[in-house]
C-alpha positions in Angstrom: -135.4 108.7 -23.6 -131.7 109.7 -23.6 -129.8 108.5 -26.7 -126.1 108.7 -27.5 -124.2 109.6 -30.7 -120.6 110.3 -31.7 -119.1 113.7 -31.3 -118.0 113.3 -34.9 -121.3 112.0 -36.3 -124.7 112.9 -34.9 -126.6 110.7 -37.3 -126.1 107.2 -35.8 -127.8 107.1 -32.4 -127.5 104.4 -29.7 -129.1 103.5 -26.4 -127.0 104.0 -23.2 -126.2 100.3 -22.9 -125.1 100.2 -26.6 -122.8 103.2 -26.1 -121.3 101.7 -22.9 -120.7 98.4 -24.7 -118.9 100.0 -27.6 -116.9 102.4 -25.5 -115.7 104.6 -28.4 -117.4 105.3 -31.7 -116.1 103.6 -34.9 -115.2 107.0 -36.3 -112.9 107.8 -33.3 -115.4 110.1 -31.7 -116.7 109.9 -28.1 -120.3 109.2 -27.3 -122.4 112.1 -25.9 -126.0 112.2 -24.8 -128.5 113.9 -27.0 -129.4 116.1 -24.0 -128.3 116.6 -20.4 -131.2 115.5 -18.3 -132.4 117.6 -15.4 -131.8 116.5 -11.8 -135.3 115.6 -10.8 -134.9 115.8 -7.1 -135.2 118.9 -4.9 -131.8 120.3 -3.8 -133.0 120.4 -0.1 -133.5 116.6 -0.3 -129.9 115.8 -1.4 -128.6 116.1 2.2 -130.7 113.1 3.2 -129.5 110.8 0.5 -126.9 108.0 0.9 -124.2 107.8 -1.8 -126.0 104.9 -3.4 -129.3 106.8 -3.5 -127.6 109.8 -5.0 -125.9 107.7 -7.7 -129.3 106.3 -8.7 -130.9 109.7 -8.8 -128.2 110.8 -11.2 -127.7 107.8 -13.4 -131.3 106.8 -13.9 -131.9 109.7 -16.3 -128.7 109.1 -18.3 -129.0 105.3 -18.4 -132.7 105.1 -18.9 -132.7 101.8 -20.9 -131.6 100.1 -17.7 -134.5 98.9 -15.5 -134.6 100.2 -12.0 -133.7 96.8 -10.8 -130.7 96.5 -13.1 -129.3 99.9 -12.3 -129.8 99.5 -8.5 -128.1 96.1 -8.6 -125.1 97.7 -10.4 -124.9 100.5 -7.8 -125.3 98.1 -4.8 -122.6 95.8 -6.2 -120.2 98.7 -6.8 -120.5 100.8 -3.6 -120.2 98.3 -0.8 -117.8 97.1 1.8 -114.9 97.4 -0.7 -114.9 101.1 0.3 -113.3 101.7 3.7 -115.7 104.5 4.6 -119.4 103.8 4.8 -120.2 107.2 3.3 -118.1 106.2 0.2 -116.9 109.8 -0.4 -116.5 111.7 2.9 -116.3 115.5 2.8 -113.6 116.9 5.1 -113.0 120.6 5.9 -109.4 121.8 6.1 -107.9 125.2 5.9 -111.1 126.8 4.8 -111.9 124.5 1.9 -113.9 121.2 1.7 -112.0 118.1 0.5 -114.2 115.5 -1.2 -112.2 112.4 -0.5 -112.6 110.1 -3.5 -109.9 107.6 -2.5 -111.6 105.2 -0.1 -112.0 102.5 -2.7 -109.9 99.4 -3.3 -107.1 101.1 -5.2 -107.1 104.4 -3.1 -107.7 106.7 -6.0 -110.8 108.4 -7.4 -110.9 106.1 -10.4 -112.6 103.5 -8.1 -115.6 105.7 -7.9 -116.5 104.9 -11.5 -114.5 101.8 -12.2 -116.2 99.9 -9.4 -119.5 100.2 -11.3 -118.3 100.0 -14.9 -117.9 96.2 -15.0 -121.5 95.8 -13.8 -122.8 98.3 -16.3 -120.8 96.6 -19.1 -121.8 93.1 -18.4 -125.5 94.2 -17.9 -125.2 96.0 -21.2 -123.9 92.9 -23.0 -126.9 90.9 -21.7 -129.4 93.6 -22.7 -128.1 93.6 -26.2 -127.7 89.9 -26.7 -123.9 90.1 -27.1 -122.2 86.7 -27.0 -118.7 88.0 -27.7 -115.9 88.1 -25.2 -115.4 91.7 -24.2 -111.8 92.9 -24.3 -111.2 96.0 -22.1 -108.4 97.9 -23.8 -107.0 100.7 -21.6 -104.2 103.2 -21.4 -103.3 104.6 -18.0 -101.3 107.4 -16.6 -101.3 105.7 -13.2 -104.7 105.2 -11.5 -107.2 104.0 -14.2 -105.1 100.9 -14.9 -105.2 99.4 -11.4 -108.8 100.4 -10.7 -109.9 98.8 -14.0 -107.9 95.7 -13.3 -109.5 95.3 -9.9 -113.0 95.9 -11.4 -112.6 93.4 -14.2 -110.4 90.7 -12.6 -112.0 87.3 -13.2 -115.2 88.9 -14.5 -116.7 86.2 -16.8 -116.5 86.7 -20.5 -114.0 89.6 -20.3 -110.3 90.2 -20.7 -108.5 93.4 -19.7 -105.3 94.7 -21.2 -103.7 97.7 -19.6 -100.8 99.7 -21.1 -98.8 102.2 -18.9 -95.7 104.3 -19.5 -92.8 102.5 -17.8 -91.2 105.6 -16.3 -94.3 107.7 -16.0 -96.1 106.4 -12.9 -95.2 106.3 -9.2 -93.6 103.2 -7.7 -96.8 102.5 -5.8 -98.9 102.8 -8.9 -96.6 100.5 -10.8 -96.5 97.8 -8.1 -100.3 98.0 -7.8 -100.6 97.1 -11.5 -97.8 94.5 -12.0 -99.0 92.5 -9.0 -102.6 92.3 -10.2 -104.1 88.8 -9.9 -106.7 87.4 -12.3 -106.5 84.9 -15.2 -108.0 87.5 -17.5 -105.6 90.4 -16.7 -102.7 91.6 -18.8 -100.4 94.5 -17.9 -97.9 95.8 -20.3 -95.5 98.8 -19.9 -94.3 100.8 -22.8 -91.2 102.7 -23.6 -93.1 106.0 -24.1 -95.4 108.4 -22.3 -99.2 108.3 -21.6 -100.1 110.2 -24.7 -98.3 107.5 -26.8 -100.3 104.8 -25.0 -103.6 106.6 -25.3 -103.1 107.4 -29.0 -102.2 103.8 -29.9 -105.2 102.5 -28.0 -107.6 104.9 -29.8 -106.0 103.9 -33.1 -106.7 100.2 -32.3 -110.4 101.1 -31.6 -110.6 102.7 -35.1 -108.7 100.0 -37.0 -111.3 98.3 -39.3 -109.1 95.3 -40.1 -108.4 94.6 -36.5 -112.1 94.9 -35.7 -112.9 92.3 -38.4 -110.3 89.9 -37.0 -111.6 90.4 -33.5 -115.1 89.7 -34.6 -114.0 86.5 -36.4 -112.3 85.4 -33.2 -115.3 86.1 -31.0 -114.0 89.3 -29.4 -115.1 92.9 -29.2 -113.2 95.9 -27.7 -114.5 98.2 -25.1 -112.8 100.8 -22.9 -112.4 101.5 -19.2 -111.0 104.9 -19.9 -113.2 107.9 -19.3 -113.8 108.0 -23.1 -116.4 105.4 -22.1 -119.7 107.1 -21.2 -120.3 104.4 -18.7 -117.3 105.7 -16.7 -118.0 109.4 -17.1 -121.6 109.5 -15.9 -121.0 107.7 -12.5 -118.5 110.5 -11.8 -121.3 113.1 -12.0 -122.8 111.5 -9.0 -120.1 112.4 -6.5 -120.5 116.2 -7.3 -124.2 115.9 -6.6 -123.4 114.0 -3.4 -120.8 116.6 -2.4 -123.5 119.3 -2.7 -125.8 117.4 -0.5 -123.0 117.0 2.1 -122.2 120.7 1.9 -125.9 121.4 2.8 -125.8 118.8 5.5 -122.7 120.3 7.1 -124.1 123.8 7.0 -121.5 125.1 4.6 -124.3 126.3 2.2 -128.1 126.4 2.2 -130.0 124.5 -0.4 -130.0 126.5 -3.6 -126.8 128.4 -2.8 -123.8 127.9 -5.1 -120.5 126.1 -4.5 -117.3 126.1 -6.6 -115.4 123.0 -7.5 -111.7 122.7 -8.0 -110.5 119.6 -9.8 -107.0 118.4 -10.6 -107.2 117.8 -14.3 -105.4 115.7 -16.9 -107.6 113.9 -19.3 -110.5 116.2 -18.5 -113.1 113.5 -17.5 -113.3 114.5 -13.8 -114.0 118.2 -14.4 -116.3 117.3 -17.3 -118.4 115.3 -14.9 -118.7 118.4 -12.7 -119.8 120.4 -15.8 -122.5 117.8 -16.5 -123.7 118.1 -12.9 -123.9 121.9 -13.4 -125.9 121.3 -16.6 -128.3 119.0 -14.7 -129.1 122.0 -12.5 -126.7 121.6 -9.6 -125.7 125.1 -8.3 -122.0 125.0 -9.3 -120.9 128.5 -9.9 -117.3 128.1 -11.2 -115.5 125.0 -12.5 -111.8 125.5 -11.7 -109.3 123.5 -13.7 -106.1 122.8 -11.8 -103.2 121.6 -13.9 -99.6 120.7 -13.1 -96.7 122.0 -15.3 -98.2 120.1 -18.3 -100.6 123.0 -18.5 -102.0 122.5 -22.0 -105.6 122.8 -20.7 -104.7 126.1 -18.8 -103.4 127.6 -22.0 -106.4 126.4 -23.9 -108.9 128.0 -21.6 -107.0 131.2 -21.4 -106.3 131.6 -25.1 -108.6 129.4 -27.0 -105.7 127.5 -28.7 -105.0 123.9 -27.8 -101.3 123.1 -28.6 -99.7 119.8 -27.7 -96.4 120.9 -29.3 -94.4 121.3 -26.1 -92.1 119.4 -23.8 -93.7 116.5 -21.9 -92.8 117.0 -18.2 -92.7 114.2 -15.7 -94.0 115.6 -12.3 -94.9 114.3 -8.9 -98.6 114.2 -10.0 -98.2 111.7 -12.9 -101.9 111.0 -13.4 -102.0 114.6 -14.8 -98.9 114.3 -17.0 -101.0 114.4 -20.2 -100.8 116.7 -23.3 -103.8 115.2 -25.2 -106.9 115.5 -23.0 -109.4 113.1 -24.7 -112.5 114.2 -22.8 -112.1 117.8 -23.9 -113.7 116.6 -27.2 -117.0 116.2 -25.5 -116.9 119.8 -24.2 -115.8 121.1 -27.6 -118.8 119.4 -29.2 -121.1 121.4 -26.9 -119.1 124.6 -27.4 -119.4 124.1 -31.2 -123.2 124.0 -31.0 -123.1 120.2 -31.4 -121.5 120.5 -34.9 -119.7 117.1 -35.6 -118.0 118.5 -38.7 -116.3 121.2 -36.6 -115.1 118.5 -34.1 -113.7 116.4 -36.9 -111.8 119.3 -38.2 -110.3 120.1 -34.8 -109.3 116.5 -34.2 -107.7 116.2 -37.6 -105.7 119.4 -36.9 -104.6 118.0 -33.6 -103.5 114.8 -35.2 -101.8 116.4 -38.2 -100.2 119.6 -36.8 -100.7 119.2 -33.0 -102.9 122.2 -32.4 -106.2 123.8 -33.1 -107.9 127.1 -32.1 -111.5 127.6 -31.3 -113.6 130.6 -32.3 -114.3 133.5 -30.0 -117.9 132.4 -29.8 -116.9 128.9 -28.7 -114.5 130.3 -26.1 -117.3 132.5 -24.7 -119.3 129.3 -24.0 -116.5 128.1 -21.7 -116.8 131.0 -19.4 -117.9 128.8 -16.5 -114.4 127.5 -16.4 -111.3 129.0 -14.7 -107.9 127.4 -15.3 -104.6 127.8 -13.5 -101.6 125.5 -12.6 -99.1 124.8 -9.9 -95.4 124.1 -10.4 -93.5 121.5 -8.5 -92.3 123.8 -5.8 -95.8 125.1 -5.2 -97.2 121.6 -5.0 -94.6 120.6 -2.3 -95.2 123.9 -0.4 -99.0 123.3 -0.5 -98.6 119.8 1.0 -96.4 121.1 3.7 -98.6 124.1 4.5 -101.8 122.1 4.9 -100.0 119.5 7.0 -98.4 122.1 9.4 -101.6 124.2 9.6 -104.3 121.5 10.0 -102.4 118.2 10.3 -104.2 117.1 7.1 -102.1 115.2 4.6 -102.9 115.3 0.9 -101.3 113.8 -2.2 -99.6 115.8 -5.0 -102.6 115.8 -7.3 -104.9 117.2 -4.6 -102.1 119.7 -3.7 -102.2 121.0 -7.3 -106.0 121.6 -6.8 -105.5 123.2 -3.3 -102.9 125.6 -4.6 -105.0 126.6 -7.5 -108.1 127.0 -5.2 -106.1 129.5 -3.1 -104.8 131.4 -6.1 -108.3 131.6 -7.6 -109.7 133.0 -4.3 -106.9 135.5 -4.1 -107.3 136.6 -7.7 -111.1 136.9 -7.8 -112.1 137.6 -4.1 -114.8 135.0 -4.8 -116.1 133.9 -1.3 -118.2 131.0 -2.7 -117.4 127.8 -0.7 -115.0 125.6 -2.5 -115.1 121.8 -2.9 -111.8 120.3 -3.9 -111.8 116.9 -5.6 -109.2 114.9 -3.5 -108.3 112.3 -6.0 -105.8 110.0 -4.3 -104.6 108.9 -1.0 -101.2 110.3 0.1 -100.1 106.7 0.6 -100.1 106.4 -3.2 -97.3 108.9 -3.5 -95.3 108.6 -0.3 -92.0 109.9 -1.6 -93.4 113.2 -2.9 -95.5 113.7 0.3 -92.5 112.9 2.6 -90.2 115.2 0.6 -92.7 118.0 1.4 -93.6 117.3 5.1 -90.4 115.6 6.3 -87.6 116.6 4.0 -84.9 115.2 6.3 -86.3 111.7 5.9 -84.5 111.4 2.5 -84.7 108.2 0.5 -85.9 104.9 1.8 -87.5 101.6 0.8 -91.1 101.6 0.0 -91.9 100.0 3.3 -89.9 102.6 5.2 -91.6 105.5 3.4 -95.0 104.1 4.1 -94.3 103.5 7.7 -92.9 107.1 8.2 -96.0 108.5 6.4 -98.2 106.5 8.8 -96.4 107.9 11.8 -96.7 111.5 10.6 -100.3 111.3 9.3 -101.8 109.3 12.1 -103.9 107.5 9.5 -103.7 103.7 9.4 -102.6 101.9 6.2 -105.5 101.4 3.7 -106.2 97.8 3.0 -104.7 98.3 -0.5 -101.3 99.2 1.0 -101.3 96.3 3.4 -101.9 93.9 0.5 -99.3 95.6 -1.7 -96.5 95.1 0.7 -96.6 91.3 0.4 -97.7 91.0 -3.3 -95.6 89.3 -5.9 -94.9 90.7 -9.4 -97.0 88.9 -12.0 -96.6 91.1 -15.1 -93.2 92.2 -16.4 -93.6 92.8 -20.1 -92.0 96.0 -21.5 -92.4 96.9 -25.2 -91.9 99.9 -27.5 -95.0 102.0 -28.0 -95.3 101.0 -31.7 -95.6 97.4 -30.7 -98.8 97.8 -28.7 -101.1 96.3 -31.4 -98.7 93.4 -31.9 -98.9 92.8 -28.1 -102.7 92.8 -28.1 -102.9 90.4 -31.1 -100.4 88.1 -29.4 -102.4 88.1 -26.1 -105.7 87.4 -28.0 -104.1 84.9 -30.4 -105.3 86.8 -33.5 -104.0 85.7 -36.9 -103.3 88.0 -39.7 
């Protein structure tokens, strides 16, 4: 059986459903499995599996306290007609690389891949553990998680969802997607701060014993929809396994041959899922981290020092505008030979002085990773190049990855086929995409930008965009970042 424990305390073990229900450990650590289970299906069979079958093959060994019926129900309810492509995650070749399109869900971003299933995993976990409390999903977002979580949890019985986002740190489309969200149990609050402020305050609320006691007395319990929740991280492993099967199916590789993956990376969850896939036995040779100008992860993997003491840069790839990458803690735990005391020390240093440095031995354990970044000019040039070469339009986050994929190949001469995680539809960032491929367009209304992008790309509006154009604003609260806990208490009617 696979059990879970905190990265900061290996003594207290939980089942998968218990870890999903809690979201984050009381000590502030993240839940990790006691082992990475092996992929128990032959590599040459992956090409014949549907996305749903692949997801089950991956998740059944991580979430083994779920029955087959329970897990298959969660998967079937998640990956259905709400995705606009029957394959769920199509693999498209362009300019020599393979783009794994993870944006065909209801919010046109990769977060749908996990957040479509998390509500089902969470409500099933509550039933399995006899929980009668109302679950309060507390989430910070740098743009995409918020909307995907809101869609997933809207009007789900016995839940509330509260999403915080940086007021000036998301795209206009991302913001409108969130503030127009329907649902009697949904709350969206913008803060006068950045994503790291939102994420830090959310994690502090999870670790606040007084708040936890008052929540309990009022019949509530917190859980998370961020990738700090193991129930969101593990479903992401599935799409790398699926991508491998599709690479075999398309003849890009033979079963057993390696592929490389390049992932635009901010909070580190997406690339960590690829690392878990590799540990399961999937032949991923190199895990390439692609960052924007907030390149704290690039510097860490190149030097061994993690240092958030730097300017926070707002870019055209806002979901990666992050200086504190929460999911890195899980990799650190594995790099430190599963030593929770070492992790506690690193996290204390990060909190107190804003930096820590790993040992040479730990750094050696991260040799499967390669890290590089793209600046804003390079992102724009990459979008333009791919459009003019292949007529293929990508968003700025995917462009970061494409640029880094090309620089990695040029630097290493590694000819291993590359899968790029394409994390958002270009329709989510029309201004940045148009600035790159049609610079003479200039500024325009949201409707004008979207229509011009449709003309240039030849791709019809996703359903999410059609709905957005006529949606009314329902959430307009703006607060200071230090007022986040007060806001939560007010929403939940808690008394001091």
